[in-house]
FIVEXMI-857507 format. One record per residue (C-alpha): x negated, y negated, z negated; chain. Coordinates in nm, 2 decimals, always signed. Layout:
// FIVEXMI-857507
> x,y,z,chain
> X,Y,Z,A
...
//
This chain:
// FIVEXMI-857507
> x,y,z,chain
> +1.06,+7.21,+1.72,A
> +0.84,+6.96,+1.55,A
> +0.79,+6.61,+1.69,A
> +0.41,+6.66,+1.73,A
> +0.46,+6.98,+1.93,A
> +0.76,+6.85,+2.14,A
> +0.56,+6.57,+2.30,A
> +0.28,+6.78,+2.46,A
> +0.52,+7.05,+2.57,A
> +0.74,+6.80,+2.75,A
> +0.45,+6.62,+2.91,A
> +0.31,+6.96,+3.01,A
> +0.65,+7.04,+3.17,A
> +0.66,+6.72,+3.37,A
> +0.30,+6.77,+3.48,A
> +0.40,+7.12,+3.60,A
> +0.68,+6.97,+3.81,A
> +0.43,+6.75,+4.00,A
> +0.18,+7.04,+4.04,A
> +0.45,+7.26,+4.18,A
> +0.54,+6.99,+4.42,A
> +0.19,+6.98,+4.55,A
> +0.12,+7.36,+4.56,A
> +0.45,+7.54,+4.60,A
> +0.64,+7.56,+4.93,A
> +0.97,+7.71,+4.79,A
> +1.31,+7.61,+4.67,A
> +1.30,+7.23,+4.63,A
> +0.92,+7.19,+4.63,A
> +0.74,+7.06,+4.94,A
> +0.40,+7.22,+4.89,A
> +0.24,+6.90,+5.00,A
> -0.01,+6.69,+4.78,A
> +0.08,+6.39,+4.98,A
> +0.44,+6.40,+4.87,A
> +0.34,+6.49,+4.51,A
> +0.11,+6.19,+4.49,A
> +0.36,+5.96,+4.65,A
> +0.61,+6.05,+4.39,A
> +0.35,+6.03,+4.11,A
> +0.24,+5.68,+4.21,A
> +0.59,+5.54,+4.20,A
> +0.65,+5.73,+3.87,A
> +0.35,+5.55,+3.72,A
> +0.50,+5.22,+3.82,A
> +0.84,+5.32,+3.68,A
> +0.68,+5.42,+3.36,A
> +0.53,+5.08,+3.33,A
> +0.87,+4.92,+3.39,A
> +1.02,+5.15,+3.12,A
> +0.75,+5.05,+2.88,A
> +0.83,+4.68,+2.92,A
> +1.21,+4.75,+2.87,A
> +1.13,+4.96,+2.57,A
> +0.94,+4.67,+2.41,A
> +1.25,+4.46,+2.44,A
> +1.51,+4.72,+2.34,A
> +1.31,+4.97,+2.13,A
> +1.12,+4.71,+1.93,A
> +1.37,+4.43,+1.90,A
> +1.71,+4.55,+2.03,A
> +1.74,+4.31,+2.31,A
> +1.98,+4.42,+2.58,A
> +1.82,+4.29,+2.90,A
> +1.97,+4.42,+3.22,A
> +1.80,+4.16,+3.45,A
> +1.48,+4.38,+3.50,A
> +1.53,+4.35,+3.87,A
> +1.46,+3.98,+3.87,A
> +1.13,+4.01,+3.68,A
> +1.02,+4.30,+3.90,A
> +1.10,+4.08,+4.21,A
> +0.90,+3.79,+4.07,A
> +0.59,+4.01,+4.03,A
> +0.64,+4.11,+4.39,A
> +0.65,+3.75,+4.50,A
> +0.32,+3.69,+4.31,A
> +0.15,+3.94,+4.53,A
> +0.24,+3.74,+4.84,A
> +0.15,+3.40,+4.69,A
> -0.19,+3.52,+4.58,A
> -0.31,+3.78,+4.83,A
> -0.17,+3.64,+5.17,A
> -0.35,+3.37,+5.36,A
> -0.21,+3.02,+5.39,A
> +0.04,+3.01,+5.68,A
> -0.12,+2.82,+5.98,A
> -0.01,+2.45,+5.99,A
> +0.20,+2.47,+5.67,A
> -0.05,+2.27,+5.47,A
> -0.22,+2.07,+5.74,A
> +0.06,+1.83,+5.81,A
> +0.17,+1.79,+5.45,A
> +0.48,+2.01,+5.45,A
> +0.37,+2.25,+5.18,A
> +0.24,+1.95,+4.98,A
> +0.59,+1.78,+5.00,A
> +0.74,+2.11,+4.87,A
> +0.50,+2.12,+4.57,A
> +0.57,+1.75,+4.50,A
> +0.93,+1.80,+4.51,A
> +0.92,+2.09,+4.27,A
> +0.70,+1.87,+4.03,A
> +0.96,+1.60,+4.05,A
> +1.24,+1.84,+3.97,A
> +1.05,+1.98,+3.67,A
> +0.95,+1.63,+3.55,A
> +1.32,+1.53,+3.56,A
> +1.42,+1.82,+3.34,A
> +1.14,+1.75,+3.09,A
> +1.22,+1.38,+3.08,A
> +1.59,+1.45,+3.02,A
> +1.50,+1.69,+2.74,A
> +1.26,+1.45,+2.57,A
> +1.52,+1.17,+2.60,A
> +1.79,+1.38,+2.44,A
> +1.56,+1.46,+2.15,A
> +1.50,+1.09,+2.08,A
> +1.85,+0.94,+2.14,A
> +2.13,+0.97,+1.90,A
> +2.43,+1.17,+2.01,A
> +2.71,+0.96,+2.17,A
> +2.83,+0.81,+2.49,A
> +2.51,+0.62,+2.56,A
> +2.30,+0.94,+2.56,A
> +2.55,+1.11,+2.79,A
> +2.55,+0.82,+3.04,A
> +2.17,+0.81,+3.04,A
> +2.14,+1.18,+3.08,A
> +2.38,+1.18,+3.37,A
> +2.20,+0.89,+3.53,A
> +1.86,+1.05,+3.50,A
> +1.98,+1.38,+3.65,A
> +2.14,+1.21,+3.94,A
> +1.84,+0.99,+4.02,A
> +1.60,+1.29,+3.97,A
> +1.82,+1.52,+4.19,A
> +1.83,+1.28,+4.49,A
> +1.46,+1.20,+4.46,A
> +1.37,+1.57,+4.44,A
> +1.59,+1.66,+4.74,A
> +1.45,+1.37,+4.95,A
> +1.10,+1.49,+4.91,A
> +1.16,+1.87,+4.89,A
> +1.40,+1.91,+5.18,A
> +1.17,+1.75,+5.43,A
> +0.88,+1.98,+5.34,A
> +1.10,+2.28,+5.36,A
> +1.23,+2.19,+5.71,A
> +0.88,+2.13,+5.83,A
> +0.73,+2.46,+5.69,A
> +1.02,+2.68,+5.81,A
> +1.00,+2.53,+6.16,A
> +0.64,+2.65,+6.20,A
> +0.65,+2.97,+6.42,A
> +0.94,+3.11,+6.22,A
> +0.93,+3.44,+6.40,A
> +0.58,+3.51,+6.26,A
> +0.54,+3.30,+5.96,A
> +0.77,+3.01,+5.86,A
> +0.65,+3.02,+5.50,A
> +0.36,+2.86,+5.29,A
> +0.16,+3.18,+5.26,A
> -0.09,+3.25,+4.98,A
> -0.42,+3.17,+4.84,A
> -0.63,+3.42,+5.04,A
> -0.93,+3.24,+5.18,A
> -1.00,+3.50,+5.45,A
> -0.77,+3.34,+5.71,A
> -0.54,+3.52,+5.95,A
> -0.82,+3.73,+6.10,A
> -1.01,+3.84,+5.79,A
> -0.76,+3.83,+5.50,A
> -0.76,+4.20,+5.46,A
> -1.13,+4.18,+5.36,A
> -1.01,+4.02,+5.04,A
> -0.79,+4.31,+4.93,A
> -0.93,+4.27,+4.57,A
> -0.71,+3.96,+4.54,A
> -0.41,+4.19,+4.50,A
> -0.56,+4.31,+4.18,A
> -0.56,+3.94,+4.07,A
> -0.19,+3.92,+4.17,A
> -0.09,+4.19,+3.92,A
> -0.16,+3.97,+3.60,A
> -0.04,+3.66,+3.79,A
> +0.29,+3.85,+3.85,A
> +0.31,+3.91,+3.48,A
> +0.24,+3.55,+3.41,A
> +0.52,+3.43,+3.65,A
> +0.76,+3.68,+3.50,A
> +0.66,+3.56,+3.15,A
> +0.72,+3.19,+3.25,A
> +1.07,+3.28,+3.39,A
> +1.14,+3.48,+3.07,A
> +1.05,+3.18,+2.86,A
> +1.30,+2.96,+3.05,A
> +1.57,+3.23,+3.04,A
> +1.50,+3.31,+2.67,A
> +1.52,+2.95,+2.56,A
> +1.87,+2.93,+2.69,A
> +2.00,+3.29,+2.66,A
> +1.86,+3.46,+2.35,A
> +2.11,+3.29,+2.13,A
> +2.39,+3.49,+2.29,A
> +2.53,+3.81,+2.14,A
> +2.39,+4.13,+2.29,A
> +2.67,+4.19,+2.54,A
> +2.67,+3.83,+2.66,A
> +2.29,+3.84,+2.68,A
> +2.32,+4.14,+2.91,A
> +2.56,+3.95,+3.14,A
> +2.34,+3.64,+3.14,A
> +2.03,+3.83,+3.23,A
> +2.20,+4.02,+3.51,A
> +2.33,+3.69,+3.65,A
> +2.00,+3.53,+3.63,A
> +1.83,+3.83,+3.80,A
> +2.08,+3.79,+4.09,A
> +2.00,+3.42,+4.12,A
> +1.62,+3.51,+4.14,A
> +1.70,+3.75,+4.42,A
> +1.92,+3.51,+4.60,A
> +1.65,+3.25,+4.60,A
> +1.40,+3.49,+4.74,A
> +1.64,+3.59,+5.02,A
> +1.74,+3.24,+5.12,A
> +1.43,+3.02,+5.07,A
> +1.23,+3.12,+5.38,A
> +0.95,+2.87,+5.29,A
> +0.86,+3.08,+4.99,A
> +0.82,+3.43,+5.13,A
> +1.01,+3.44,+5.46,A
> +1.34,+3.54,+5.29,A
> +1.51,+3.84,+5.45,A
> +1.26,+3.85,+5.74,A
> +1.01,+4.01,+5.48,A
> +0.63,+3.97,+5.45,A
> +0.44,+4.26,+5.59,A
> +0.08,+4.36,+5.61,A
> -0.02,+4.27,+5.26,A
> -0.39,+4.33,+5.19,A
> -0.48,+4.63,+4.98,A
> -0.73,+4.70,+4.70,A
> -0.80,+5.04,+4.85,A
> -0.94,+5.15,+5.19,A
> -0.71,+5.17,+5.49,A
> -0.65,+5.51,+5.64,A
> -0.75,+5.40,+5.99,A
> -1.08,+5.28,+5.86,A
> -1.15,+5.61,+5.69,A
> -1.05,+5.81,+5.99,A
> -1.30,+5.60,+6.21,A
> -1.58,+5.67,+5.96,A
> -1.80,+5.97,+6.08,A
> -1.91,+6.04,+5.72,A
> -1.56,+6.06,+5.58,A
> -1.46,+6.28,+5.88,A
> -1.75,+6.51,+5.80,A
> -1.65,+6.54,+5.43,A
> -1.29,+6.60,+5.53,A
> -1.42,+6.89,+5.75,A
> -1.62,+7.02,+5.45,A
> -1.30,+7.02,+5.24,A
> -1.12,+7.22,+5.51,A
> -0.88,+6.93,+5.58,A
> -0.78,+6.73,+5.88,A
> -0.92,+6.38,+5.86,A
> -0.56,+6.22,+5.88,A
> -0.44,+6.42,+5.58,A
> -0.77,+6.36,+5.39,A
> -0.75,+5.98,+5.44,A
> -0.39,+5.97,+5.31,A
> -0.47,+6.17,+5.01,A
> -0.79,+5.96,+4.94,A
> -0.58,+5.64,+4.95,A
> -0.31,+5.78,+4.72,A
> -0.56,+5.91,+4.48,A
> -0.72,+5.56,+4.46,A
> -0.38,+5.41,+4.39,A
> -0.32,+5.68,+4.12,A
> -0.63,+5.59,+3.94,A
> -0.57,+5.22,+3.95,A
> -0.21,+5.26,+3.83,A
> -0.32,+5.50,+3.56,A
> -0.58,+5.26,+3.42,A
> -0.31,+4.98,+3.40,A
> -0.06,+5.22,+3.23,A
> -0.32,+5.34,+2.97,A
> -0.43,+4.99,+2.89,A
> -0.06,+4.87,+2.85,A
> +0.02,+5.18,+2.64,A
> -0.28,+5.13,+2.40,A
> -0.18,+4.76,+2.36,A
> +0.18,+4.86,+2.29,A
> +0.08,+5.12,+2.04,A
> -0.15,+4.88,+1.86,A
> +0.14,+4.63,+1.85,A
> +0.39,+4.89,+1.73,A
> +0.17,+5.00,+1.43,A
> +0.07,+4.64,+1.34,A
> +0.25,+4.42,+1.08,A
> +0.40,+4.24,+1.38,A
> +0.55,+4.56,+1.51,A
> +0.70,+4.65,+1.16,A
> +0.84,+4.29,+1.15,A
> +1.00,+4.34,+1.49,A
> +1.16,+4.66,+1.39,A
> +1.29,+4.51,+1.07,A
> +1.45,+4.23,+1.28,A
> +1.60,+4.50,+1.50,A
> +1.75,+4.70,+1.22,A
> +1.88,+4.40,+1.02,A
> +1.86,+4.05,+1.14,A
> +2.03,+3.90,+0.84,A
> +1.79,+4.06,+0.59,A
> +1.49,+3.96,+0.80,A
> +1.60,+3.61,+0.83,A
> +1.66,+3.60,+0.46,A
> +1.29,+3.69,+0.40,A
> +1.18,+3.39,+0.61,A
> +1.13,+3.55,+0.95,A
> +1.21,+3.33,+1.25,A
> +1.43,+3.57,+1.44,A
> +1.50,+3.36,+1.75,A
> +1.12,+3.29,+1.79,A
> +1.03,+3.66,+1.76,A
> +1.30,+3.76,+2.00,A
> +1.17,+3.51,+2.25,A
> +0.82,+3.65,+2.20,A
> +0.91,+4.01,+2.27,A
> +1.14,+3.91,+2.56,A
> +0.84,+3.74,+2.73,A
> +0.61,+4.03,+2.67,A
> +0.85,+4.29,+2.81,A
> +0.93,+4.08,+3.10,A
> +0.55,+4.02,+3.18,A
> +0.50,+4.40,+3.19,A
> +0.79,+4.43,+3.43,A
> +0.63,+4.16,+3.64,A
> +0.30,+4.34,+3.65,A
> +0.48,+4.66,+3.76,A
> +0.66,+4.46,+4.03,A
> +0.34,+4.33,+4.17,A
> +0.19,+4.68,+4.17,A
> +0.49,+4.82,+4.36,A
> +0.47,+4.55,+4.63,A
> +0.10,+4.62,+4.67,A
> +0.18,+5.00,+4.71,A
> +0.44,+4.93,+4.97,A
> +0.23,+4.68,+5.15,A
> +0.53,+4.44,+5.21,A
> +0.78,+4.23,+5.02,A
> +1.14,+4.31,+5.10,A
> +1.38,+4.09,+4.89,A
> +1.69,+4.28,+5.01,A
> +1.55,+4.61,+4.86,A
> +1.57,+4.48,+4.50,A
> +1.90,+4.64,+4.39,A
> +2.03,+4.66,+4.03,A
> +2.09,+5.04,+4.07,A
> +1.72,+5.11,+4.12,A
> +1.54,+4.85,+3.92,A
> +1.78,+4.82,+3.62,A
> +2.01,+5.11,+3.58,A
> +1.74,+5.37,+3.65,A
> +1.48,+5.21,+3.43,A
> +1.74,+5.20,+3.14,A
> +1.81,+5.57,+3.20,A
> +1.43,+5.64,+3.17,A
> +1.41,+5.45,+2.84,A
> +1.72,+5.62,+2.69,A
> +1.64,+5.97,+2.81,A
> +1.28,+5.93,+2.70,A
> +1.35,+5.79,+2.36,A
> +1.40,+5.42,+2.29,A
> +1.15,+5.28,+2.03,A
> +0.89,+5.54,+2.13,A
> +0.63,+5.43,+2.39,A
> +0.54,+5.78,+2.48,A
> +0.91,+5.86,+2.52,A
> +0.96,+5.57,+2.76,A
> +0.67,+5.69,+2.97,A
> +0.79,+6.05,+2.97,A
> +1.13,+5.92,+3.08,A
> +0.97,+5.73,+3.36,A
> +0.79,+6.03,+3.50,A
> +1.09,+6.27,+3.46,A
> +1.36,+6.06,+3.57,A
> +1.18,+5.93,+3.88,A
> +1.09,+6.29,+3.98,A
> +1.46,+6.38,+3.95,A
> +1.56,+6.07,+4.14,A
> +1.36,+6.18,+4.43,A
> +1.44,+6.55,+4.41,A
> +1.81,+6.57,+4.33,A
> +1.89,+6.53,+4.70,A
> +1.69,+6.84,+4.81,A
> +1.84,+7.02,+4.50,A
> +2.19,+6.91,+4.61,A
> +2.12,+7.04,+4.96,A
> +1.99,+7.38,+4.82,A
> +2.30,+7.42,+4.60,A
> +2.53,+7.34,+4.88,A
> +2.36,+7.60,+5.10,A
> +2.38,+7.86,+4.82,A
> +2.75,+7.78,+4.75,A
> +2.86,+7.80,+5.11,A
> +2.62,+8.07,+5.25,A
> +2.92,+8.30,+5.32,A
> +3.10,+8.04,+5.53,A
> +3.08,+7.97,+5.90,A
> +2.86,+7.68,+6.02,A
> +3.17,+7.48,+6.13,A
> +3.37,+7.54,+5.81,A
> +3.51,+7.21,+5.68,A
> +3.41,+7.29,+5.32,A
> +3.05,+7.37,+5.42,A
> +3.02,+7.05,+5.62,A
> +3.17,+6.85,+5.34,A
> +2.93,+6.99,+5.08,A
> +2.63,+6.94,+5.30,A
> +2.73,+6.58,+5.36,A
> +2.79,+6.52,+4.99,A
> +2.43,+6.63,+4.90,A
> +2.30,+6.28,+4.99,A
> +2.52,+6.13,+4.72,A
> +2.39,+6.36,+4.44,A
> +2.16,+6.10,+4.28,A
> +2.42,+5.89,+4.10,A
> +2.61,+6.19,+3.98,A
> +2.29,+6.36,+3.86,A
> +2.16,+6.06,+3.68,A
> +2.50,+6.01,+3.50,A
> +2.50,+6.38,+3.41,A
> +2.15,+6.38,+3.27,A
> +2.23,+6.07,+3.07,A
> +2.54,+6.22,+2.92,A
> +2.37,+6.55,+2.84,A
> +2.08,+6.37,+2.66,A
> +2.32,+6.14,+2.47,A
> +2.53,+6.45,+2.36,A
> +2.25,+6.68,+2.25,A
> +1.96,+6.44,+2.18,A
> +2.12,+6.10,+2.11,A
> +1.77,+5.95,+2.03,A
> +1.61,+6.07,+2.35,A
> +1.37,+6.36,+2.42,A
> +1.10,+6.20,+2.21,A
> +1.28,+6.00,+1.93,A
> +1.13,+5.72,+1.74,A
> +0.96,+5.85,+1.42,A
//
């Protein structure tokens, strides 16, 4: 099968899976468009994450397994932009002290870096560095800790954090739901800033050490989000995020919408849920298409050819005058920014920020499976992998239940083997993802849609 024919057939196959999910109530399919659109919306977000990882690995060969950290930073941006300021956190100066402390900490690091550039190596530079770090640390903590203690003491059961930039206040902040759209690029910017800091320190490492470093830094990001309550309530979560689409309850209370739902032959509850999910689907599709177009333009540009040349042979590219480290930092920032945008979109879809839910299994391993199965180096392959693998991730459990019922249909209800197989169906996801990955690597090592 030619490459030009394979791509549309595979995308048509994946589209058929989602259509069957919405229309067919048999075997593993639910026959519910609500379920199909729910899976599709998360698949769109997963495809964007896969596109970001493909930029780093497929374009430049950077082995980043800290995807989870950048996704989490994007989710944090949604809270910091779209939520209203927490009552009292700014009035008495607590939040200002936190910001001042962070500025002092950053200024200390910058001052030390500038000093080390100007002073000659030796014992004097080491002593001055140590002195500046100690003084800056104690100054930072003296300002920062007081602000944190004050903010976290303000109605900790309800807020206890600084909140965001939404001007609507506690009563009307949901009227500013469009701010969540602003939070998506802001999430990309925050993830890009973190990627610049990480890249400046870690991109000089060999690929396996880079993977370890990025995973460790991602865990540090999650640990900060879980423990710093002043930032986003930690493990107490932030709920009730505003949305850029209508609320179901508002649609159900609208007589005109109820009349249209009746004309469609649907209950108003079902119609409102479908309407909201369709709105999300259109927003997510627009973002995916824009990012895909930009990624394809970059891929076919001289810059893209240079990145692939660096990926294939760093020594030869460096001998031709290319700044390999700078280009690696560039692509690392771009890929991380895309993951941050996807993280902000996912938090918007969920309507809450739950730091404990960011697990490497879901936000790193699964995204890498999408890229490898779809075809690293091919943007369309990464997107195909995002749709296919996320559909499988959701459906392998009902597939496992169906298989266990078929295999044990002749046994009694209380048979130990039948009970064991039924219980094991819930754990089919990891086995299935590993099996799919092995089969693809065995029969199509470059993925379902290999790079040309």
